[in-house]
DRENDO-1510 file (C-alpha; in Angstrom, 1 decimal, always signed):
<recs>
REC; n; res; u; v; w
REC; 1; MET; -21.8; -28.4; +8.5 .
REC; 2; ASN; -18.1; -27.3; +8.6 .
REC; 3; SER; -17.7; -23.8; +10.1 .
REC; 4; LYS; -14.0; -23.7; +9.6 .
REC; 5; ARG; -13.0; -21.4; +6.7 .
REC; 6; GLU; -10.7; -22.3; +3.9 .
REC; 7; PHE; -7.2; -21.0; +3.6 .
REC; 8; GLN; -6.9; -17.8; +1.5 .
REC; 9; SER; -3.5; -16.4; +0.7 .
REC; 10; ALA; -2.4; -12.8; +0.3 .
REC; 11; ARG; -1.8; -13.7; -3.4 .
REC; 12; GLU; -5.5; -14.7; -3.8 .
REC; 13; MET; -6.8; -11.5; -2.2 .
REC; 14; MET; -4.3; -8.9; -3.5 .
REC; 15; GLU; -4.8; -6.1; -5.9 .
REC; 16; LYS; -2.4; -6.7; -8.8 .
REC; 17; ASN; -2.1; -3.1; -9.9 .
REC; 18; ILE; +1.1; -1.7; -8.3 .
REC; 19; VAL; +2.1; +1.8; -9.3 .
REC; 20; PHE; +5.5; +3.3; -8.5 .
REC; 21; ILE; +6.5; +7.0; -8.1 .
REC; 22; ASP; +9.7; +8.9; -7.6 .
REC; 23; ALA; +10.3; +10.4; -4.2 .
REC; 24; LEU; +11.0; +13.8; -5.8 .
REC; 25; ALA; +7.5; +13.9; -7.4 .
REC; 26; THR; +5.1; +16.5; -6.0 .
REC; 27; ALA; +2.0; +15.6; -4.1 .
REC; 28; LYS; +0.0; +16.9; -7.1 .
REC; 29; GLU; +1.9; +14.5; -9.4 .
REC; 30; ALA; +1.1; +11.7; -6.9 .
REC; 31; VAL; -2.6; +12.5; -6.9 .
REC; 32; ASP; -2.7; +12.8; -10.7 .
REC; 33; THR; -1.0; +9.3; -10.9 .
REC; 34; MET; -3.5; +7.8; -8.4 .
REC; 35; ARG; -6.4; +9.2; -10.4 .
REC; 36; ARG; -5.0; +8.0; -13.7 .
REC; 37; GLU; -4.2; +4.5; -12.4 .
REC; 38; LYS; -7.3; +4.3; -10.1 .
REC; 39; VAL; -5.3; +3.4; -7.0 .
REC; 40; GLU; -5.2; +4.8; -3.5 .
REC; 41; PHE; -1.5; +4.3; -2.8 .
REC; 42; LEU; +1.8; +4.4; -4.6 .
REC; 43; ILE; +5.1; +2.6; -3.9 .
REC; 44; VAL; +7.9; +5.1; -3.7 .
REC; 45; LYS; +11.0; +4.0; -5.6 .
REC; 46; LYS; +14.3; +3.4; -3.9 .
REC; 47; ARG; +17.1; +5.9; -4.7 .
REC; 48; ASN; +19.7; +3.2; -4.7 .
REC; 49; ASP; +20.3; -0.5; -3.8 .
REC; 50; GLN; +20.9; +0.4; -0.1 .
REC; 51; ASP; +17.7; +2.4; +0.2 .
REC; 52; ALA; +14.3; +1.1; +1.1 .
REC; 53; TYR; +11.0; +1.4; -0.7 .
REC; 54; GLY; +8.3; +3.8; +0.7 .
REC; 55; ILE; +4.6; +4.2; +0.3 .
REC; 56; VAL; +2.4; +7.2; +0.0 .
REC; 57; ALA; -1.4; +6.9; +0.5 .
REC; 58; ILE; -4.4; +9.1; +0.7 .
REC; 59; ARG; -4.1; +9.6; +4.4 .
REC; 60; ASP; -0.4; +10.8; +3.9 .
REC; 61; LEU; -1.7; +13.4; +1.5 .
REC; 62; ILE; -4.3; +14.6; +3.9 .
REC; 63; ARG; -1.7; +14.7; +6.8 .
REC; 64; GLY; +1.0; +16.3; +4.7 .
REC; 65; VAL; -0.9; +18.7; +2.4 .
REC; 66; ILE; -4.5; +19.3; +3.5 .
REC; 67; ILE; -4.2; +19.6; +7.3 .
REC; 68; PRO; -1.1; +21.9; +7.3 .
REC; 69; GLU; -2.7; +23.9; +4.5 .
REC; 70; ARG; +0.1; +23.5; +2.0 .
REC; 71; THR; -0.3; +23.3; -1.7 .
REC; 72; SER; +0.1; +20.0; -3.5 .
REC; 73; GLU; +2.7; +21.6; -5.8 .
REC; 74; GLU; +5.0; +22.6; -3.0 .
REC; 75; VAL; +5.0; +19.2; -1.1 .
REC; 76; HIS; +7.2; +16.4; -2.4 .
REC; 77; VAL; +6.4; +12.7; -1.9 .
REC; 78; PHE; +9.6; +12.1; +0.2 .
REC; 79; GLU; +8.2; +14.6; +2.8 .
REC; 80; ILE; +5.0; +12.7; +3.4 .
REC; 81; MET; +5.7; +9.0; +2.6 .
REC; 82; ARG; +6.1; +6.3; +5.1 .
REC; 83; LYS; +9.3; +4.3; +4.9 .
REC; 84; PRO; +10.5; +1.5; +5.1 .
REC; 85; LEU; +7.6; -0.7; +3.9 .
REC; 86; ILE; +6.2; -3.6; +5.8 .
REC; 87; THR; +5.5; -6.3; +3.3 .
REC; 88; VAL; +3.8; -9.7; +3.4 .
REC; 89; PRO; +4.7; -12.9; +1.7 .
REC; 90; SER; +2.4; -14.0; -1.1 .
REC; 91; THR; +1.7; -17.3; +0.8 .
REC; 92; MET; +0.6; -15.7; +4.1 .
REC; 93; ASP; -2.9; -16.5; +5.2 .
REC; 94; VAL; -5.2; -13.4; +5.0 .
REC; 95; ARG; -6.0; -13.9; +8.7 .
REC; 96; HIS; -2.4; -13.2; +9.6 .
REC; 97; VAL; -2.2; -10.4; +7.1 .
REC; 98; ALA; -5.2; -8.7; +8.7 .
REC; 99; ARG; -3.7; -9.2; +12.2 .
REC; 100; LEU; -0.4; -7.7; +11.1 .
REC; 101; LEU; -2.0; -4.7; +9.5 .
REC; 102; ILE; -4.2; -4.0; +12.5 .
REC; 103; ARG; -1.3; -4.4; +15.0 .
REC; 104; THR; +1.0; -2.0; +13.0 .
REC; 105; ASP; -1.8; +0.5; +12.3 .
REC; 106; LEU; -1.5; +0.1; +8.6 .
REC; 107; ARG; -4.3; -0.2; +6.0 .
REC; 108; MET; -2.3; -1.9; +3.3 .
REC; 109; ALA; +1.0; -3.7; +2.5 .
REC; 110; PRO; +2.8; -4.8; -0.7 .
REC; 111; VAL; +2.7; -8.5; -1.3 .
REC; 112; GLU; +6.2; -9.9; -2.0 .
REC; 113; GLU; +7.2; -13.1; -3.9 .
REC; 114; ASN; +10.8; -14.0; -4.8 .
REC; 115; GLY; +12.0; -10.5; -3.8 .
REC; 116; GLU; +9.5; -8.7; -6.1 .
REC; 117; TYR; +6.4; -6.8; -5.3 .
REC; 118; ILE; +3.5; -8.6; -7.1 .
REC; 119; GLY; +0.5; -6.8; -5.6 .
REC; 120; ILE; -0.9; -4.9; -2.7 .
REC; 121; ILE; -3.3; -6.2; +0.0 .
REC; 122; SER; -5.5; -3.9; +2.1 .
REC; 123; LEU; -7.9; -4.3; +5.0 .
REC; 124; SER; -10.8; -3.2; +2.8 .
REC; 125; ARG; -9.9; -5.7; +0.1 .
REC; 126; ILE; -9.7; -8.5; +2.7 .
REC; 127; ILE; -13.3; -7.8; +3.5 .
REC; 128; LEU; -14.9; -6.5; +0.3 .
REC; 129; LYS; -13.3; -9.0; -2.1 .
REC; 130; ASN; -13.6; -12.0; +0.3 .
REC; 131; VAL; -16.1; -14.5; -1.1 .
REC; 132; LEU; -16.4; -16.1; +2.4 .
REC; 133; PHE; -18.1; -12.9; +3.8 .
</recs>
């Protein structure tokens, strides 16, 4: 009996649905987009070539809108997003992805291949979509 697990790449485990949003969008627009697209995080577009992508997730909305008791119409994505993104290469083993996410206190990261974002991998996906569990 072989107890060693097989290699699984970030590409194999990632969610392929990546949704982008403008940094000037409101938190309400972000939530509407998340609901419509059935995602829990959005990639925030770069303003120019020298800028970096950002990310806004459910916990950012809670920290930036709910806890400070602001309305979702008055808060803009750029105020609550995290930036710059930490990304993982599509060929990275999910064990290393999990270790990176835990060490950086992140729950998800975009998967990158040839300079393009091709998906998103999350801690929950690594466990819940993993056939080896």
